[in-house]
C-alpha positions as CSV (number, residue, x, y, z in Angstrom):
1,M,-24.4,27.6,-8.9
2,S,-23.1,29.4,-6.2
3,Y,-21.8,28.3,-2.6
4,P,-22.1,31.3,0.5
5,N,-18.8,32.5,1.7
6,D,-18.7,31.2,5.1
7,S,-16.5,29.9,8.0
8,T,-16.2,26.4,5.8
9,Y,-16.1,27.9,2.3
10,F,-14.4,31.0,0.6
11,C,-13.9,31.1,-3.4
12,N,-12.1,33.8,-5.0
13,R,-12.1,33.3,-8.2
14,E,-10.4,37.0,-8.6
15,C,-7.5,35.5,-7.6
16,E,-4.4,35.5,-10.3
17,Y,-3.6,32.4,-9.9
18,F,-7.2,30.7,-9.8
19,P,-7.8,28.2,-10.5
20,C,-4.5,26.6,-8.9
21,H,-5.5,23.0,-9.2
22,E,-7.8,21.4,-12.0
23,L,-11.5,20.4,-10.6
24,E,-14.5,19.0,-11.9
25,G,-17.7,20.9,-11.5
26,E,-18.1,24.7,-9.9
27,Y,-17.5,24.1,-6.4
28,F,-13.4,25.2,-5.3
29,N,-12.9,26.2,-1.9
30,C,-10.1,28.4,-1.7
31,L,-10.0,28.7,2.5
32,F,-6.9,26.5,2.6
33,C,-5.2,28.1,-0.1
34,Y,-2.2,27.6,1.6
35,C,-3.0,23.6,3.3
36,P,-2.4,23.6,6.9
37,L,-1.6,19.8,6.4
38,Y,1.7,20.6,4.9
39,A,3.7,20.3,7.9
40,L,2.6,16.8,8.1
41,G,4.9,15.8,5.7
42,R,4.1,12.2,4.3
43,D,1.3,11.9,7.4
44,C,-1.4,14.5,5.9
45,G,-3.4,11.9,3.7
46,G,-3.3,14.0,0.6
47,N,-1.5,13.3,-2.6
48,Y,1.5,14.7,-3.0
49,S,5.1,13.8,-4.1
50,Y,8.5,15.4,-3.0
51,T,10.9,16.9,-5.6
52,A,14.2,15.6,-6.8
53,Q,15.5,18.5,-4.3
54,G,13.1,17.0,-1.4
55,I,10.5,19.4,-1.8
56,K,6.8,18.6,-1.5
57,D,4.8,19.0,-4.0
58,C,1.0,19.5,-3.6
59,S,0.2,20.4,-6.4
60,A,-2.1,16.9,-7.4
61,C,-4.1,17.2,-4.3
62,R,-7.3,18.3,-4.3
63,L,-8.5,17.4,-0.9
64,P,-8.8,21.1,1.0
65,H,-10.6,22.3,-2.5
66,K,-13.2,19.6,-3.3
67,K,-16.6,19.2,-0.9
68,G,-15.8,17.5,1.9
69,G,-12.1,19.0,2.3
70,Y,-13.1,21.4,5.6
71,A,-14.0,17.8,7.5
72,F,-10.8,16.1,6.6
73,V,-8.5,19.6,7.5
74,Q,-10.2,19.7,10.8
75,S,-9.9,15.9,11.5
76,R,-6.1,15.6,10.7
77,I,-5.5,19.5,12.7
78,V,-5.5,17.3,15.3
79,E,-2.7,15.2,14.7
80,L,-0.6,18.5,13.9
81,I,-1.6,19.8,17.4
82,R,-0.1,16.6,18.8
83,Q,2.9,16.1,17.1
84,V,3.7,19.7,18.0
85,A,2.6,19.4,21.5
86,K,5.2,16.5,21.3
87,K,8.0,18.3,20.0
88,D,7.3,21.2,22.7
89,E,7.6,18.8,25.4
90,T,10.9,17.0,24.2
91,Q,12.6,20.7,23.7
92,S,11.2,21.3,27.1
93,A,12.8,18.2,28.5
94,R,15.9,19.0,27.1
95,Q,16.6,22.9,28.3
96,E,15.4,21.8,32.1
97,K,18.0,19.2,31.7
98,E,20.9,21.4,30.0
99,G,19.8,23.7,33.2
100,E,20.3,21.4,35.8
101,V,23.7,20.7,34.1
102,L,24.8,24.2,34.2
């Protein structure tokens, strides 16, 4: 079965790393080759572990590549945006406070 490459699905079977994860069936979505949820750390919702060196290892995660993965990533992007906005607010407040002291 063939799936059309579109805004929610892309498969590059010619990639030197394909398949980067073992999945059952032919469906394999490469759209999120590098998962945008990595930055969420423990809150990403995927199957991950941490190496002895403290590096997040997502090699056991299949979420972005399976059917429904696009919708899952999109649902979690809101949390990533929220966390970035909160960090930006904290940094802005700190800069304003430091500016007043100077």
